[in-house]
TORPA-4810 file (N, C-alpha, C, O; in nm, 3 decimals):
<nodes>
NODE_1_0.027_-0.124_0.065_0.014_-0.042_0.012_0.096_0.104_0.024_0.193_0.127_0.096_M
NODE_2_0.010_0.219_-0.089_0.136_0.352_-0.121_0.134_0.428_0.023_0.112_0.360_0.123_A
NODE_3_0.156_0.557_0.034_0.151_0.627_0.131_0.162_0.749_0.098_0.142_0.752_-0.024_T
NODE_4_0.191_0.888_0.149_0.204_0.958_0.123_0.226_1.024_0.254_0.178_1.013_0.367_H
NODE_5_0.363_1.134_0.165_0.464_1.214_0.277_0.445_1.376_0.236_0.531_1.455_0.196_S
NODE_6_0.292_1.399_0.261_0.267_1.547_0.276_0.147_1.625_0.276_0.079_1.566_0.193_S
NODE_7_0.088_1.709_0.314_-0.031_1.703_0.270_-0.096_1.774_0.138_-0.216_1.794_0.118_I
NODE_8_-0.009_1.799_0.070_-0.034_1.820_-0.104_-0.098_1.693_-0.148_-0.203_1.672_-0.209_S
NODE_9_0.009_1.601_-0.093_-0.092_1.436_-0.121_-0.179_1.393_-0.115_-0.265_1.346_-0.190_E
NODE_10_-0.157_1.411_0.014_-0.285_1.329_0.093_-0.441_1.441_-0.012_-0.556_1.415_-0.048_L
NODE_11_-0.360_1.546_-0.020_-0.543_1.586_-0.074_-0.524_1.584_-0.201_-0.636_1.605_-0.249_H
NODE_12_-0.418_1.567_-0.320_-0.485_1.519_-0.437_-0.506_1.349_-0.396_-0.611_1.298_-0.432_E
NODE_13_-0.406_1.262_-0.321_-0.497_1.104_-0.304_-0.630_1.128_-0.306_-0.691_1.060_-0.389_L
NODE_14_-0.722_1.236_-0.214_-0.845_1.281_-0.171_-0.973_1.317_-0.241_-1.095_1.302_-0.234_F
NODE_15_-0.839_1.392_-0.340_-0.937_1.363_-0.547_-0.995_1.261_-0.556_-1.110_1.217_-0.552_D
NODE_16_-0.836_1.210_-0.576_-0.884_1.052_-0.678_-0.944_0.981_-0.588_-0.925_0.870_-0.638_E
NODE_17_-1.002_0.960_-0.494_-1.123_0.926_-0.444_-1.233_0.866_-0.542_-1.252_0.956_-0.623_L
NODE_18_-1.306_0.770_-0.572_-1.435_0.644_-0.572_-1.503_0.591_-0.552_-1.461_0.476_-0.543_K
NODE_19_-1.641_0.600_-0.526_-1.745_0.460_-0.487_-1.678_0.345_-0.538_-1.657_0.320_-0.657_P
NODE_20_-1.637_0.253_-0.404_-1.623_0.111_-0.430_-1.485_0.139_-0.394_-1.472_0.035_-0.330_G
NODE_21_-1.366_0.198_-0.383_-1.239_0.247_-0.346_-1.191_0.156_-0.257_-1.289_0.130_-0.186_D
NODE_22_-1.063_0.067_-0.204_-1.125_0.015_-0.067_-0.973_0.081_0.012_-0.858_0.038_0.005_R
NODE_23_-1.018_0.178_0.074_-0.845_0.257_0.173_-0.876_0.211_0.261_-0.986_0.162_0.285_I
NODE_24_-0.744_0.220_0.356_-0.704_0.257_0.454_-0.688_0.376_0.485_-0.632_0.455_0.410_E
NODE_25_-0.753_0.420_0.651_-0.713_0.495_0.715_-0.632_0.512_0.816_-0.687_0.439_0.899_V
NODE_26_-0.536_0.559_0.870_-0.452_0.553_0.993_-0.465_0.761_1.033_-0.440_0.865_0.973_E
NODE_27_-0.527_0.712_1.190_-0.526_0.864_1.241_-0.535_0.908_1.395_-0.577_0.833_1.483_H
NODE_28_-0.488_1.048_1.420_-0.474_1.050_1.570_-0.565_1.106_1.631_-0.592_1.223_1.604_T
NODE_29_-0.654_1.014_1.758_-0.670_1.063_1.771_-0.658_1.167_1.925_-0.585_1.108_2.004_V
NODE_30_-0.689_1.247_1.961_-0.694_1.305_2.142_-0.751_1.352_2.206_-0.771_1.471_2.230_T
NODE_31_-0.773_1.300_2.230_-0.811_1.340_2.395_-0.794_1.402_2.555_-0.836_1.348_2.658_V
NODE_32_-0.737_1.502_2.545_-0.741_1.554_2.699_-0.614_1.554_2.624_-0.603_1.575_2.503_G
NODE_33_-0.476_1.516_2.747_-0.354_1.416_2.785_-0.298_1.365_2.646_-0.209_1.371_2.561_P
NODE_34_-0.453_1.295_2.702_-0.446_1.160_2.548_-0.426_1.143_2.421_-0.479_1.210_2.332_E
NODE_35_-0.347_1.049_2.407_-0.320_1.062_2.217_-0.275_0.921_2.120_-0.162_0.873_2.104_C
NODE_36_-0.365_0.890_2.082_-0.359_0.743_2.029_-0.381_0.744_1.914_-0.434_0.853_1.892_W
NODE_37_-0.366_0.636_1.739_-0.287_0.641_1.663_-0.425_0.483_1.653_-0.409_0.379_1.715_T
NODE_38_-0.499_0.500_1.596_-0.590_0.441_1.508_-0.608_0.407_1.386_-0.560_0.494_1.313_T
NODE_39_-0.664_0.305_1.318_-0.680_0.254_1.199_-0.859_0.251_1.109_-0.963_0.234_1.171_K
NODE_40_-0.852_0.269_0.982_-1.064_0.245_0.964_-1.028_0.191_0.830_-0.992_0.267_0.740_T
NODE_41_-1.037_0.043_0.811_-1.031_-0.008_0.705_-1.169_-0.039_0.608_-1.264_-0.062_0.683_N
NODE_42_-1.195_-0.045_0.510_-1.341_0.007_0.427_-1.382_0.029_0.315_-1.288_-0.016_0.249_G
NODE_43_-1.469_0.072_0.229_-1.489_0.117_0.147_-1.550_0.213_0.079_-1.663_0.207_0.127_L
NODE_44_-1.551_0.297_-0.001_-1.570_0.444_0.031_-1.694_0.438_-0.063_-1.718_0.381_-0.170_V
NODE_45_-1.786_0.544_0.044_-1.920_0.567_-0.028_-1.922_0.666_-0.123_-1.957_0.654_-0.241_V
NODE_46_-1.862_0.820_-0.039_-1.831_0.897_-0.134_-1.763_0.997_-0.019_-1.749_0.960_0.097_R
NODE_47_-1.728_1.108_-0.058_-1.611_1.216_-0.027_-1.701_1.278_-0.035_-1.813_1.257_-0.082_T
NODE_48_-1.644_1.382_0.023_-1.713_1.575_0.017_-1.615_1.655_0.108_-1.528_1.626_0.190_E
NODE_49_-1.677_1.784_0.048_-1.605_1.858_0.125_-1.739_1.934_0.233_-1.836_1.997_0.193_R
NODE_50_-1.700_1.899_0.386_-1.801_1.986_0.456_-1.781_2.107_0.557_-1.698_2.098_0.647_R
NODE_51_-1.888_2.262_0.532_-1.866_2.295_0.609_-1.949_2.285_0.740_-2.052_2.218_0.749_R
NODE_52_-1.894_2.355_0.839_-1.907_2.386_0.937_-1.914_2.458_1.004_-1.866_2.561_0.957_H
NODE_53_-1.966_2.477_1.145_-1.979_2.574_1.213_-1.861_2.615_1.366_-1.874_2.706_1.449_G
NODE_54_-1.738_2.494_1.353_-1.664_2.541_1.442_-1.647_2.660_1.514_-1.689_2.692_1.625_L
NODE_55_-1.545_2.753_1.392_-1.535_2.882_1.417_-1.668_3.010_1.377_-1.651_3.129_1.350_H
NODE_56_-1.777_2.944_1.384_-1.880_3.078_1.348_-1.903_3.172_1.426_-2.013_3.224_1.413_F
NODE_57_-1.786_3.243_1.563_-1.813_3.335_1.639_-1.744_3.435_1.587_-1.766_3.554_1.610_R
NODE_58_-1.588_3.353_1.454_-1.497_3.458_1.463_-1.570_3.545_1.327_-1.495_3.642_1.320_R
NODE_59_-1.650_3.558_1.241_-1.700_3.609_1.171_-1.807_3.581_1.041_-1.757_3.510_0.954_S
NODE_60_-1.931_3.621_1.017_-2.090_3.609_0.943_-2.057_3.488_0.837_-2.099_3.372_0.826_H
NODE_61_-1.936_3.591_0.742_-1.944_3.487_0.634_-1.831_3.415_0.609_-1.789_3.387_0.496_D
NODE_62_-1.774_3.379_0.730_-1.666_3.308_0.736_-1.672_3.169_0.688_-1.689_3.114_0.797_D
NODE_63_-1.668_3.040_0.572_-1.630_2.975_0.565_-1.565_2.873_0.586_-1.445_2.885_0.562_K
NODE_64_-1.608_2.748_0.633_-1.447_2.654_0.723_-1.589_2.522_0.721_-1.708_2.493_0.731_V
NODE_65_-1.438_2.483_0.696_-1.465_2.350_0.568_-1.421_2.215_0.611_-1.303_2.220_0.648_C
NODE_66_-1.468_2.105_0.618_-1.388_1.981_0.650_-1.384_1.882_0.564_-1.485_1.811_0.566_S
NODE_67_-1.242_1.830_0.436_-1.272_1.698_0.339_-1.348_1.568_0.487_-1.312_1.568_0.604_D
NODE_68_-1.466_1.465_0.416_-1.465_1.368_0.509_-1.510_1.241_0.375_-1.566_1.259_0.266_V
NODE_69_-1.470_1.145_0.426_-1.513_0.969_0.347_-1.589_0.966_0.456_-1.576_0.997_0.574_I
NODE_70_-1.712_0.901_0.359_-1.834_0.801_0.410_-1.754_0.652_0.348_-1.728_0.631_0.230_L
NODE_71_-1.720_0.548_0.482_-1.685_0.429_0.449_-1.775_0.383_0.503_-1.847_0.431_0.591_L
NODE_72_-1.780_0.236_0.428_-1.872_0.135_0.455_-1.774_0.034_0.465_-1.708_-0.021_0.377_E
NODE_73_-1.777_0.018_0.589_-1.655_-0.082_0.707_-1.770_-0.297_0.653_-1.875_-0.353_0.622_L
NODE_74_-1.592_-0.310_0.690_-1.673_-0.437_0.646_-1.754_-0.556_0.686_-1.737_-0.674_0.653_P
NODE_75_-1.886_-0.479_0.800_-1.952_-0.546_0.865_-2.052_-0.504_0.792_-2.140_-0.591_0.795_D
NODE_76_-2.095_-0.383_0.703_-2.239_-0.250_0.685_-2.199_-0.192_0.743_-2.292_-0.113_0.760_G
NODE_77_-2.080_-0.138_0.828_-2.135_-0.031_0.918_-2.120_0.101_0.829_-2.050_0.093_0.728_E
NODE_78_-2.179_0.213_0.859_-2.133_0.315_0.748_-2.049_0.422_0.841_-2.128_0.496_0.900_L
NODE_79_-1.928_0.447_0.868_-1.863_0.588_0.941_-1.817_0.750_0.849_-1.789_0.755_0.729_T
NODE_80_-1.819_0.840_0.921_-1.733_0.959_0.838_-1.589_0.964_0.859_-1.559_0.907_0.964_T
NODE_81_-1.520_0.999_0.815_-1.413_1.048_0.921_-1.356_1.149_0.804_-1.349_1.129_0.683_I
NODE_82_-1.309_1.282_0.895_-1.254_1.362_0.859_-1.097_1.393_0.855_-1.023_1.385_0.953_A
NODE_83_-1.062_1.427_0.736_-0.918_1.405_0.700_-0.876_1.573_0.742_-0.939_1.677_0.723_I
NODE_84_-0.724_1.545_0.817_-0.697_1.680_0.857_-0.524_1.698_0.894_-0.549_1.819_0.893_D
NODE_85_-0.463_1.696_0.907_-0.353_1.681_0.868_-0.250_1.630_0.909_-0.138_1.651_0.864_E
NODE_86_-0.292_1.530_1.035_-0.218_1.399_1.083_-0.275_1.309_1.003_-0.214_1.203_0.990_F
NODE_87_-0.373_1.322_0.946_-0.380_1.178_0.901_-0.361_1.125_0.725_-0.367_1.194_0.623_T
NODE_88_-0.324_0.909_0.751_-0.257_0.941_0.664_-0.414_0.799_0.555_-0.529_0.758_0.563_V
NODE_89_-0.353_0.794_0.515_-0.464_0.767_0.349_-0.355_0.672_0.266_-0.247_0.698_0.212_L
NODE_90_-0.444_0.533_0.284_-0.364_0.446_0.194_-0.511_0.354_0.103_-0.619_0.331_0.157_R
NODE_91_-0.473_0.318_-0.039_-0.541_0.272_-0.134_-0.508_0.130_-0.078_-0.388_0.114_-0.058_R
NODE_92_-0.583_0.032_-0.050_-0.582_-0.123_-0.001_-0.645_-0.234_-0.117_-0.650_-0.354_-0.091_A
</nodes>
C-alpha cells in the first residue's frame, strides 16, 4: 500500500477517491492529554467537503470546511472520517 509524504499528496489522493475504492485510514485521536493512533478500513461510499460552524464566532461570512470520507466498514456499518494534517490515507 502506498502512503503519502505531504499534505498536498494527501489532498491529491483524497481528490482521486471514487465510490467502491478500498482504503485504509490511519488517524490520530487526541482527547485531553491522551493521544493514540487508530486504523479504519473500508469501501468509499462518497467523499465531500463539508461546511461546519466550528469557528462561527470569528466572522459571519467565514467558510470553514472539512474534507470527509463516508466509509462502509467490512460489517456494513457506515462511518464518517474527517481528514486533517495528521491523517494517513492508503489504498488497500
